[in-house]
ZAMARGU-4260 file (C-alpha; in steps of 0.2 Angstrom, whole numbers, plus 5000, padded with zeros to 4 digits):
<rodrens>
0) 5673/5265/5739 | 5684/5251/5745 | 5702/5247/5741 | 5703/5233/5727 | 5707/5216/5735
5) 5722/5205/5731 | 5716/5189/5723 | 5730/5179/5732 | 5723/5183/5750 | 5708/5174/5758
10) 5699/5190/5761 | 5686/5194/5748 | 5680/5212/5744 | 5662/5212/5739 | 5662/5230/5732
15) 5675/5233/5720 | 5677/5249/5710 | 5680/5247/5692 | 5681/5259/5678 | 5666/5254/5668
20) 5651/5267/5666 | 5636/5265/5676 | 5625/5250/5672 | 5607/5254/5670 | 5591/5245/5664
25) 5599/5227/5665 | 5587/5213/5663 | 5586/5195/5668 | 5599/5182/5674 | 5614/5173/5669
30) 5613/5161/5655 | 5624/5153/5641 | 5621/5169/5631 | 5616/5187/5635 | 5613/5204/5627
35) 5620/5221/5630 | 5605/5229/5623 | 5611/5247/5621 | 5624/5241/5609 | 5614/5227/5602
40) 5628/5215/5607 | 5625/5197/5610 | 5638/5186/5618 | 5637/5167/5619 | 5647/5152/5626
45) 5652/5140/5611 | 5648/5122/5612 | 5657/5106/5605 | 5675/5114/5607 | 5689/5111/5619
50) 5686/5127/5627 | 5669/5134/5632 | 5675/5151/5626 | 5664/5167/5623 | 5660/5174/5606
55) 5651/5191/5604 | 5642/5198/5589 | 5637/5217/5588 | 5623/5221/5576 | 5625/5236/5565
60) 5624/5231/5547 | 5622/5215/5537 | 5641/5212/5536 | 5644/5212/5555 | 5653/5196/5561
65) 5656/5188/5578 | 5673/5189/5587 | 5681/5179/5601 | 5684/5189/5617 | 5699/5186/5628
70) 5703/5177/5639 | 5700/5162/5628 | 5695/5151/5643 | 5679/5141/5648 | 5664/5150/5656
75) 5648/5143/5664 | 5637/5158/5663 | 5635/5176/5655 | 5624/5190/5659 | 5621/5207/5651
80) 5618/5225/5656 | 5615/5241/5646 | 5633/5241/5638 | 5642/5227/5648 | 5643/5209/5647
85) 5650/5199/5662 | 5654/5180/5664 | 5659/5167/5677 | 5672/5155/5674 | 5668/5137/5673
90) 5676/5133/5689 | 5668/5148/5697 | 5683/5156/5704 | 5683/5172/5694 | 5671/5185/5687
95) 5676/5195/5671 | 5667/5209/5662 | 5669/5217/5645 | 5663/5234/5639 | 5654/5232/5623
100) 5655/5251/5618 | 5673/5247/5614 | 5676/5237/5598 | 5691/5229/5606 | 5680/5222/5621
105) 5692/5227/5635 | 5691/5215/5649 | 5691/5218/5668 | 5692/5205/5681 | 5681/5209/5696
110) 5683/5194/5707 | 5695/5180/5710 | 5695/5167/5724 | 5699/5149/5723 | 5690/5145/5739
115) 5673/5155/5738 | 5666/5151/5721 | 5653/5160/5711 | 5636/5153/5705 | 5621/5162/5699
120) 5624/5179/5691 | 5613/5194/5687 | 5617/5212/5682 | 5606/5225/5690 | 5604/5244/5690
125) 5622/5250/5694 | 5628/5233/5701 | 5634/5216/5696 | 5628/5202/5708 | 5632/5184/5710
130) 5629/5170/5723 | 5643/5161/5731 | 5647/5144/5737 | 5651/5149/5755 | 5642/5142/5770
135) 5626/5153/5767 | 5626/5155/5748 | 5625/5174/5751 | 5624/5187/5737 | 5640/5197/5733
140) 5639/5213/5723 | 5651/5224/5714 | 5648/5243/5710 | 5655/5253/5696 | 5661/5271/5698
145) 5647/5284/5700 | 5635/5274/5711 | 5639/5277/5729 | 5623/5272/5738 | 5621/5263/5754
150) 5626/5245/5749 | 5619/5237/5764 | 5602/5244/5760 | 5603/5236/5743 | 5607/5218/5748
155) 5596/5204/5754 | 5598/5197/5772 | 5615/5190/5774 | 5608/5175/5783 | 5598/5170/5768
160) 5604/5155/5758 | 5601/5161/5740 | 5597/5151/5725 | 5595/5159/5708 | 5595/5178/5707
165) 5589/5190/5693 | 5588/5209/5690 | 5577/5222/5683 | 5577/5241/5683 | 5584/5246/5700
170) 5580/5230/5709 | 5585/5212/5710 | 5576/5197/5717 | 5581/5179/5722 | 5574/5163/5728
175) 5578/5160/5747 | 5582/5142/5748 | 5582/5143/5767 | 5564/5149/5768 | 5555/5136/5757
180) 5560/5144/5741 | 5551/5161/5743 | 5555/5176/5733 | 5565/5190/5741 | 5568/5207/5732
185) 5580/5222/5736 | 5586/5238/5728 | 5582/5256/5725 | 5566/5254/5715 | 5551/5251/5726
190) 5543/5239/5714 | 5555/5226/5720 | 5547/5226/5737 | 5530/5226/5729 | 5534/5211/5719
195) 5541/5202/5735 | 5524/5205/5744 | 5514/5199/5729 | 5523/5183/5728 | 5521/5181/5747
200) 5526/5164/5754 | 5524/5154/5738 | 5537/5141/5734 | 5545/5146/5717 | 5557/5135/5707
205) 5563/5148/5694 | 5561/5167/5692 | 5566/5180/5679 | 5565/5199/5680 | 5560/5211/5666
210) 5560/5230/5667 | 5548/5232/5681 | 5540/5214/5683 | 5545/5197/5688 | 5538/5180/5682
215) 5541/5164/5692 | 5537/5145/5691 | 5529/5138/5706 | 5532/5120/5713 | 5518/5112/5702
220) 5523/5121/5686 | 5511/5136/5686 | 5518/5152/5678 | 5515/5167/5689 | 5520/5185/5685
225) 5520/5200/5697 | 5524/5219/5697 | 5519/5232/5684 | 5505/5227/5672 | 5504/5243/5662
230) 5506/5233/5645 | 5498/5217/5650 | 5515/5209/5654 | 5507/5200/5669 | 5492/5192/5659
235) 5499/5175/5656 | 5489/5167/5641 | 5478/5153/5648 | 5476/5145/5631 | 5494/5144/5626
240) 5499/5128/5636 | 5510/5137/5648 | 5507/5125/5663 | 5525/5120/5662 | 5539/5131/5656
245) 5557/5128/5654 | 5563/5146/5650 | 5558/5164/5654 | 5564/5181/5646 | 5556/5197/5651
250) 5558/5214/5643 | 5551/5232/5645 | 5532/5228/5645 | 5532/5211/5638 | 5536/5193/5644
255) 5541/5177/5634 | 5541/5159/5640 | 5546/5142/5632 | 5534/5128/5634 | 5543/5113/5641
260) 5531/5101/5632 | 5537/5106/5614 | 5550/5120/5616 | 5541/5133/5607 | 5540/5151/5613
265) 5525/5161/5618 | 5526/5180/5621 | 5513/5192/5628 | 5511/5211/5633 | 5518/5225/5622
270) 5527/5213/5610 | 5514/5198/5606 | 5525/5186/5595 | 5512/5173/5591 | 5522/5171/5574
275) 5537/5163/5582 | 5528/5150/5591 | 5533/5137/5578 | 5551/5138/5581 | 5558/5127/5595
280) 5570/5135/5606 | 5581/5130/5621 | 5582/5147/5630 | 5578/5165/5627 | 5585/5182/5633
285) 5578/5200/5630 | 5584/5218/5629 | 5571/5232/5632 | 5562/5229/5616 | 5569/5214/5607
290) 5572/5196/5610 | 5585/5183/5606 | 5583/5164/5607 | 5594/5148/5605 | 5586/5136/5593
295) 5585/5118/5596 | 5587/5113/5578 | 5605/5119/5576 | 5610/5128/5592 | 5611/5145/5583
300) 5605/5161/5590 | 5591/5171/5582 | 5585/5189/5587 | 5569/5198/5583 | 5558/5213/5588
305) 5557/5232/5585 | 5573/5236/5595 | 5584/5224/5585 | 5595/5235/5573 | 5591/5226/5557
310) 5573/5223/5560 | 5567/5241/5553 | 5556/5243/5568 | 5546/5227/5564 | 5540/5215/5578
315) 5535/5201/5566 | 5543/5185/5561 | 5550/5193/5545 | 5562/5202/5556 | 5570/5186/5563
320) 5589/5186/5560 | 5601/5172/5563 | 5617/5178/5570 | 5633/5173/5562 | 5643/5165/5576
325) 5650/5151/5566 | 5649/5139/5580 | 5635/5130/5590 | 5630/5138/5606 | 5629/5129/5623
330) 5610/5126/5628 | 5615/5124/5646 | 5631/5126/5657 | 5643/5111/5657 | 5644/5105/5675
335) 5654/5092/5684 | 5638/5083/5689 | 5631/5066/5685 | 5614/5075/5683 | 5605/5062/5693
340) 5590/5073/5697 | 5583/5075/5679 | 5595/5066/5668 | 5607/5071/5655 | 5603/5083/5641
345) 5604/5075/5624 | 5621/5076/5615 | 5628/5082/5632 | 5645/5074/5630 | 5647/5081/5612
350) 5642/5098/5616 | 5653/5099/5632 | 5668/5091/5622 | 5669/5078/5636 | 5672/5091/5649
355) 5657/5090/5661 | 5638/5087/5658 | 5623/5097/5653 | 5609/5093/5665 | 5590/5094/5660
360) 5582/5108/5669 | 5574/5105/5686 | 5561/5103/5693 | 5557/5087/5683 | 5539/5088/5677
365) 5530/5073/5670 | 5518/5077/5656 | 5501/5069/5655 | 5497/5074/5638 | 5507/5073/5622
370) 5514/5089/5615 | 5507/5095/5598 | 5517/5093/5582 | 5528/5108/5578 | 5523/5119/5563
375) 5542/5121/5561 | 5551/5121/5544 | 5549/5105/5534 | 5561/5090/5538 | 5574/5086/5525
380) 5568/5074/5512 | 5571/5055/5516 | 5575/5043/5502 | 5566/5026/5505 | 5569/5010/5496
385) 5560/4993/5494 | 5576/4983/5498 | 5573/4969/5509 | 5585/4965/5524 | 5593/4951/5514
390) 5597/4963/5499 | 5604/4976/5512 | 5615/4963/5519 | 5622/4958/5502 | 5626/4976/5498
395) 5636/4977/5514 | 5645/4961/5510 | 5650/4968/5493 | 5656/4984/5500 | 5667/4976/5514
400) 5674/4963/5502 | 5679/4977/5489 | 5688/4987/5503 | 5696/4971/5509 | 5702/4966/5492
405) 5709/4984/5488 | 5718/4984/5505 | 5726/4967/5501 | 5733/4973/5484 | 5740/4989/5493
410) 5748/4978/5506 | 5757/4967/5493 | 5763/4982/5483 | 5770/4990/5499 | 5778/4974/5504
415) 5787/4972/5487 | 5792/4990/5487 | 5800/4991/5504 | 5808/4974/5503 | 5801/4969/5520
420) 5794/4953/5512 | 5811/4947/5506 | 5820/4951/5522 | 5826/4968/5515 | 5822/4985/5523
425) 5821/5001/5513 | 5829/5016/5522 | 5821/5033/5521 | 5834/5047/5524 | 5824/5062/5528
430) 5833/5075/5537 | 5817/5080/5546 | 5815/5073/5564 | 5804/5058/5565 | 5791/5056/5578
435) 5790/5040/5587 | 5779/5033/5601 | 5788/5028/5617 | 5782/5013/5628 | 5781/5013/5646
440) 5799/5008/5648 | 5805/5018/5634 | 5805/5005/5621 | 5792/5000/5608 | 5777/4989/5611
445) 5772/4996/5628 | 5753/4996/5631 | 5754/5009/5645 | 5740/5021/5639 | 5747/5036/5648
450) 5765/5035/5642 | 5760/5028/5625 | 5755/5046/5621 | 5773/5052/5624 | 5783/5057/5609
455) 5802/5060/5606 | 5813/5065/5592 | 5822/5051/5584 | 5838/5059/5575 | 5846/5052/5560
460) 5864/5048/5560 | 5876/5060/5552 | 5881/5047/5539 | 5863/5046/5534 | 5862/5064/5533
465) 5877/5065/5522 | 5870/5052/5510 | 5854/5063/5509 | 5865/5078/5504 | 5874/5069/5491
470) 5868/5074/5474 | 5861/5091/5479 | 5875/5102/5472 | 5882/5105/5490 | 5865/5112/5495
475) 5853/5106/5508 | 5837/5099/5502 | 5828/5114/5507 | 5840/5127/5500 | 5852/5129/5515
480) 5870/5131/5510 | 5883/5119/5515 | 5899/5128/5521 | 5916/5121/5525 | 5924/5123/5542
485) 5938/5133/5534 | 5926/5145/5526 | 5917/5148/5543 | 5934/5150/5552 | 5939/5163/5540
490) 5923/5172/5542 | 5925/5173/5561 | 5944/5176/5562 | 5946/5158/5568 | 5932/5160/5580
495) 5940/5173/5590 | 5933/5179/5607 | 5931/5196/5600 | 5918/5189/5588 | 5908/5180/5601
500) 5890/5188/5602 | 5880/5175/5613 | 5876/5157/5616 | 5862/5145/5610 | 5855/5129/5614
505) 5870/5119/5608 | 5884/5131/5606 | 5892/5148/5606 | 5887/5161/5593 | 5899/5171/5583
510) 5897/5186/5572 | 5905/5182/5555 | 5907/5190/5537 | 5907/5178/5523 | 5918/5180/5508
515) 5904/5188/5498 | 5902/5201/5511 | 5886/5194/5520 | 5885/5197/5538 | 5880/5181/5547
520) 5879/5174/5565 | 5887/5157/5566 | 5883/5145/5580 | 5896/5132/5584 | 5892/5116/5593
525) 5903/5109/5606 | 5918/5098/5600 | 5927/5083/5607 | 5922/5065/5611 | 5904/5060/5609
530) 5899/5061/5627 | 5881/5061/5632 | 5881/5080/5633 | 5889/5081/5616 | 5876/5069/5609
535) 5862/5080/5616 | 5870/5095/5607 | 5871/5085/5591 | 5853/5081/5592 | 5849/5100/5595
540) 5860/5103/5579 | 5850/5091/5569 | 5833/5096/5576 | 5837/5115/5572 | 5843/5111/5555
545) 5828/5101/5551 | 5816/5114/5557 | 5824/5130/5550 | 5827/5122/5533 | 5808/5122/5530
550) 5802/5137/5540 | 5802/5153/5531 | 5793/5168/5540 | 5798/5186/5543 | 5797/5184/5562
555) 5808/5169/5562 | 5827/5170/5561 | 5832/5163/5544 | 5844/5149/5542 | 5858/5153/5529
560) 5867/5136/5530 | 5876/5123/5540 | 5893/5114/5542 | 5894/5096/5546 | 5912/5091/5545
565) 5920/5077/5556 | 5915/5082/5574 | 5910/5100/5570 | 5892/5105/5570 | 5889/5123/5564
570) 5873/5133/5559 | 5874/5149/5550 | 5860/5162/5552 | 5856/5179/5545 | 5864/5192/5557
575) 5852/5201/5568 | 5860/5218/5570 | 5851/5225/5585 | 5854/5209/5596 | 5842/5201/5609
580) 5828/5209/5617 | 5835/5202/5634 | 5850/5213/5632 | 5841/5229/5628 | 5830/5226/5644
585) 5842/5220/5656 | 5860/5226/5650 | 5867/5237/5664 | 5871/5250/5650 | 5852/5252/5647
590) 5847/5255/5665 | 5849/5274/5663 | 5849/5274/5644 | 5831/5282/5642 | 5834/5287/5624
595) 5835/5268/5618 | 5823/5265/5604 | 5816/5250/5614 | 5811/5263/5628 | 5794/5267/5620
600) 5778/5258/5624 | 5774/5257/5605 | 5790/5249/5602 | 5788/5236/5616 | 5771/5231/5610
605) 5777/5229/5593 | 5791/5218/5599 | 5778/5207/5608 | 5767/5207/5592 | 5781/5202/5581
610) 5786/5187/5592 | 5768/5182/5594 | 5766/5181/5575 | 5782/5171/5574 | 5775/5158/5586
615) 5758/5159/5578 | 5767/5153/5562 | 5775/5138/5571 | 5758/5133/5580 | 5746/5136/5566
620) 5754/5136/5549 | 5769/5124/5550 | 5765/5106/5545 | 5765/5098/5557 | 5764/5111/5570
625) 5780/5115/5580 | 5782/5119/5599 | 5797/5130/5602 | 5799/5125/5620 | 5811/5139/5625
630) 5803/5155/5622 | 5812/5169/5631 | 5818/5187/5628 | 5836/5181/5624 | 5829/5170/5610
635) 5819/5185/5602 | 5831/5195/5591 | 5830/5212/5583 | 5835/5214/5565 | 5842/5230/5557
640) 5824/5237/5555 | 5820/5233/5574 | 5808/5219/5568 | 5808/5205/5582 | 5811/5187/5576
645) 5811/5171/5586 | 5827/5161/5586 | 5835/5145/5593 | 5825/5130/5588 | 5837/5117/5596
650) 5824/5112/5609 | 5809/5112/5597 | 5798/5097/5594 | 5784/5093/5582 | 5767/5093/5589
655) 5760/5076/5581 | 5742/5079/5585 | 5734/5096/5586 | 5725/5099/5602 | 5732/5083/5610
660) 5744/5083/5625 | 5759/5072/5624 | 5775/5069/5634 | 5792/5072/5628 | 5807/5063/5635
665) 5810/5076/5648 | 5805/5094/5652 | 5817/5107/5646 | 5817/5125/5645 | 5824/5140/5655
670) 5820/5144/5673 | 5807/5158/5675 | 5800/5155/5657 | 5796/5136/5658 | 5778/5132/5659
675) 5774/5126/5677 | 5762/5113/5671 | 5775/5106/5658 | 5789/5106/5672 | 5778/5098/5685
680) 5768/5086/5675 | 5779/5083/5660 | 5764/5087/5648 | 5769/5098/5634 | 5757/5108/5622
685) 5757/5123/5612 | 5751/5132/5628 | 5769/5130/5635 | 5775/5142/5622 | 5761/5154/5627
690) 5767/5154/5645 | 5785/5159/5639 | 5778/5173/5628 | 5767/5179/5643 | 5783/5181/5653
695) 5792/5190/5639 | 5777/5202/5639 | 5779/5205/5657 | 5797/5208/5655 | 5793/5221/5641
700) 5780/5229/5653 | 5791/5230/5669 | 5809/5229/5663 | 5812/5216/5676 | 5820/5199/5673
705) 5810/5183/5673 | 5818/5179/5690 | 5825/5194/5700 | 5829/5200/5718 | 5816/5211/5725
710) 5823/5223/5738 | 5806/5224/5746 | 5807/5206/5749 | 5824/5206/5758 | 5834/5203/5742
715) 5825/5186/5740 | 5823/5180/5722 | 5806/5182/5716 | 5798/5177/5699 | 5791/5190/5688
720) 5774/5182/5687 | 5772/5182/5706 | 5778/5200/5706 | 5767/5207/5691 | 5751/5197/5690
725) 5744/5203/5707 | 5747/5221/5703 | 5738/5219/5686 | 5723/5210/5694 | 5722/5223/5707
730) 5721/5237/5694 | 5738/5244/5700 | 5748/5241/5684 | 5756/5258/5685 | 5766/5253/5700
735) 5776/5239/5691 | 5778/5248/5674 | 5796/5251/5668 | 5801/5269/5673 | 5813/5270/5659
740) 5799/5271/5647 | 5789/5284/5657 | 5770/5285/5660 | 5760/5279/5646 | 5751/5294/5637
745) 5732/5294/5635 | 5731/5283/5620 | 5745/5272/5626 | 5737/5268/5643 | 5723/5257/5635
750) 5736/5248/5624 | 5748/5244/5639 | 5733/5238/5649 | 5727/5227/5635 | 5745/5219/5633
755) 5746/5217/5652 | 5729/5208/5654 | 5734/5197/5639 | 5751/5193/5647 | 5742/5189/5664
760) 5731/5176/5655 | 5746/5169/5646 | 5754/5164/5662 | 5740/5155/5670 | 5746/5140/5679
765) 5734/5129/5669 | 5737/5127/5651 | 5719/5125/5646 | 5715/5142/5654 | 5728/5151/5643
770) 5723/5159/5626 | 5728/5152/5610 | 5741/5161/5600 | 5729/5167/5587 | 5719/5177/5600
775) 5735/5184/5608 | 5741/5191/5591 | 5723/5199/5588 | 5724/5207/5605 | 5742/5214/5602
780) 5737/5220/5585 | 5723/5230/5593 | 5735/5236/5607 | 5748/5242/5593 | 5734/5250/5583
785) 5729/5260/5598 | 5746/5267/5600 | 5747/5275/5582 | 5749/5293/5583 | 5756/5293/5601
790) 5772/5303/5606 | 5787/5293/5603 | 5781/5285/5587 | 5794/5274/5580 | 5788/5274/5562
795) 5801/5286/5556 | 5819/5289/5556 | 5832/5275/5555 | 5819/5261/5554 | 5801/5258/5550
800) 5787/5246/5553 | 5782/5233/5540 | 5764/5228/5542 | 5759/5210/5539
</rodrens>
């Protein structure tokens, strides 16, 4: 057993101890989908989406459904063991695994290195192995607890340059590129050495392992199988057109292959599936006694065989089941390659969403005989017509002419209505921020494609806003009350220092009590001449007024009203009795205040969950979506029931196009919380809020400020991300947890770990590698549910939780 390595050091530990159960009976190699057969779980990489994330389906009953697993980032390959699924990230710098026995799919990171990247992946008996991009393409393995054999005896020669690797029961095999592509096997099961001897010095281009046998394709396309033949699994059918195969999958006593000529599947041995030969597939994987395949027709996954839970023990085509993933599955990894060897896979760009290419499998064989027609499902009916080319051209002319005429009429109506045609311009006095494109020099009309994606908020003048308010019975258009300055001065004892409770994005916040007894928080903007600074604060006032007047959610601080009188700008909010999360975590009075209600792990997870739900509303349900831009613990407030709410929308912007990056006028935020990608590249997306939320979660876990002085570092300021993330990745979370809360109890430990891993992925330096807010909410909900029944439950007493 070796000490877990630090991912931020160059040294790489090849044998890392993790807390998963022993892996047994794993079959095959990494692909774009894999099975953990003991739990009947299938995990796959989705296609045609911005992120090549992983979704998993665990069979059990007809109502089972697929779920996304965290972190929601892009992957290139997945492999399955008995109960475990592992995957390599698209850039190859990390390896993550999920335990499928747990419905929450807890994640563990086994490997992280930006220099030595991973490629081929296989899960063997008690080990997880992968090839790397170092000078020799050597094999690295990681061993779970409970398997303490001699690691050196179970690895191939370190001098080998390895290609694809694959694993069976107690052995693994790989293609030795440095020795004419011969097969080398290793492991505790002697069948591995027998297989190596049987292949001899043959040059092999592709291999796949089953329970106790291996099949490979030689340099001329012939399929050869070696090892145990107790069920006829080595007897390749000579009359099935298997001269060339593009995919292999081997189980316990059977073998399956995909004909490269037409994509149909042939199986032989203990599970002879002649009935499935009519279904065209891209790839196949197996468990011990069932098979799953990726169909060419719609990139869906189907499973069949006696070992599949819903097959009732049947091995026939009648047991074929399509899994409800709700998305297309990648037929091959998306690579940063031009695919010069064999060319691009059809629909490559669409399936990879423009991020890489899918290459046709190599080696590239030329077929001398045409493939037979597929006996697949009948094609969709095609409606034919007797129309001549002239008639089709006239029809097109009529359609285009009709559309043009309609657009012309609409243009005339719009021209007359707006008054533009007559030299007049109609003014629309919306109080909501208007989104405008900015040219390369900040003005309109620029053709710079990069800066043309930039957006800014164009504020309306106070005069225009007052015209908008006229005729609304002293009410804002969206039910916000309009107060006079004298009313708010009376509520705050003339804005006395004793009533000051904080500061926001454009002013000081005071506690007040209105004439009708309502307690409120009043934010007063800076007064004085209209300097640039004041104008920015006025913009923040108008932005926050516009946003909050239309946002209504239990995890957002509610706007009560406003005051816009002369040079005074004030916003009135509902009062949050229990203050800011920042004060509870970092106020000197709480350093030894272990009885504070916030000093329980269940409470801290609940605060993170509440904040995440508020942000989820902004990103997914506000129309258009809103980016907060200043998520931090001081902007997360606690009401009288200790429900957390997101506040301060003075810096918020509308996201004009979902899933598209854009550049505001300048990067704003708070040091320690601001997204480094946003700060460095001035590119803002909803993932910038995710980063800030990740820092807040780390605060809740450690009790440390976003930037603090670490005595171990000579009192030099250090970021919380740099302090906490290495410990989380090294499995040493307990070393950085807030001691005021105390060690997590048994059922709390899992919840705290899940929140920590979620936070770690939220603060990834690249926005595209961070999870979306919906997945964060799901993870925190699972973590919170795990805490139920723990010591220090906060569901009684002076406050209670309210479920969404």
